[in-house]
C-alpha positions as CSV (number, residue, x, y, z in Angstrom):
1,X,-12.1,-17.0,3.2
2,X,-10.6,-14.9,0.4
3,X,-7.4,-16.8,-0.1
4,X,-6.3,-17.1,-3.7
5,X,-8.6,-14.4,-5.0
6,X,-7.3,-11.7,-7.3
7,X,-6.9,-8.2,-5.9
8,X,-6.4,-4.7,-7.4
9,X,-4.9,-2.2,-5.1
10,X,-5.2,1.5,-5.9
11,X,-3.9,4.5,-4.0
12,X,-6.7,7.0,-3.2
13,X,-5.1,9.5,-0.9
14,X,-1.6,10.4,0.4
15,X,-1.0,10.8,4.1
16,X,2.5,12.3,3.9
17,X,3.2,15.6,2.1
18,X,6.2,13.9,0.6
19,X,4.2,11.1,-1.1
20,X,3.0,11.5,-4.7
21,X,-0.4,10.3,-5.5
22,X,0.1,7.3,-7.8
23,X,-2.8,6.1,-10.1
24,X,-1.2,2.8,-10.9
25,X,-3.3,-0.3,-10.2
26,X,-1.2,-2.9,-8.4
27,X,-2.2,-6.6,-9.0
28,X,-2.0,-9.0,-6.0
29,X,-3.4,-12.2,-4.8
30,X,-4.9,-12.8,-1.3
31,X,-2.3,-14.9,0.6
32,X,-4.1,-14.9,3.9
33,X,-7.1,-13.0,5.5
34,X,-7.0,-12.3,9.3
35,X,-10.7,-11.6,10.1
36,X,-10.0,-10.9,13.8
37,X,-7.3,-8.3,13.1
38,X,-8.8,-6.9,9.9
39,X,-5.7,-7.6,8.0
40,X,-5.3,-9.0,4.4
41,X,-1.9,-10.5,3.5
42,X,-1.4,-9.9,-0.2
43,X,1.2,-11.4,-2.5
44,X,2.2,-8.6,-4.9
45,X,2.5,-9.9,-8.5
46,X,4.9,-7.1,-9.4
47,X,8.7,-7.0,-8.8
48,X,8.9,-3.5,-7.4
49,X,7.8,-3.7,-3.8
50,X,8.7,-0.1,-3.1
51,X,6.0,1.0,-5.6
52,X,3.6,0.4,-2.7
53,X,3.6,3.4,-0.3
54,X,3.4,3.1,3.5
55,X,2.2,6.7,3.6
56,X,-1.1,6.5,1.6
57,X,-4.6,5.2,1.8
58,X,-5.6,2.5,-0.7
59,X,-8.8,1.0,-2.1
60,X,-8.6,-2.8,-2.3
61,X,-10.8,-4.6,-4.8
62,X,-11.2,-8.4,-4.3
63,X,-12.7,-10.4,-7.1
64,X,-14.6,-13.4,-5.8
65,X,-16.6,-16.0,-7.9
66,X,-19.9,-14.2,-7.1
67,X,-19.0,-10.5,-6.8
68,X,-16.4,-7.8,-6.5
69,X,-15.8,-6.5,-3.0
70,X,-13.9,-3.4,-1.9
71,X,-12.5,-1.9,1.2
72,X,-10.3,1.0,2.1
73,X,-7.2,1.0,4.4
74,X,-3.5,1.4,4.7
75,X,-0.4,-0.7,4.0
76,X,1.1,-1.5,7.4
77,X,4.1,-3.5,6.1
78,X,5.7,-4.7,3.0
79,X,8.5,-7.3,2.8
80,X,10.1,-10.0,0.7
81,X,9.8,-13.6,1.8
82,X,10.2,-17.0,0.4
83,X,6.6,-16.7,-0.8
84,X,7.3,-13.6,-2.8
85,X,6.7,-9.8,-2.3
86,X,4.2,-9.5,0.5
87,X,2.0,-6.6,1.6
88,X,0.1,-6.4,4.9
89,X,-3.1,-4.3,4.3
90,X,-5.1,-3.0,7.3
91,X,-8.8,-2.8,6.5
92,X,-10.4,0.4,8.0
93,X,-14.1,0.1,7.4
94,X,-15.1,-3.4,6.3
95,X,-16.1,-4.7,2.9
96,X,-18.6,-3.3,0.4
97,X,-20.0,-4.8,-2.8
98,X,-19.2,-3.0,-6.1
99,X,-22.5,-2.4,-7.9
100,X,-22.9,-4.5,-11.0
101,X,-23.4,-1.5,-13.3
102,X,-20.2,0.3,-12.1
103,X,-17.8,0.9,-14.9
104,X,-14.1,0.8,-14.1
């Protein structure tokens, strides 16, 4: 459904007191979308997989051909595979459309 679409992942809140809020935008691509489990498997374009925290909430922006969608959630797992650096993102509240006049 969203496979191949570009993704921007941004930390919005830390869960652990030891985690520092990071305002970096991480660039990914949707590798696979699991609609039943509400998981998005993302291929991280960056080399540093540890830059993605397991103790934070993220906002995930997906660019489709027609619109930009976003959702919030947490990273459940991150790992290296033969496909590259992978991030498993758990969606918490569904998808929303970004208004066209929103400036980022």
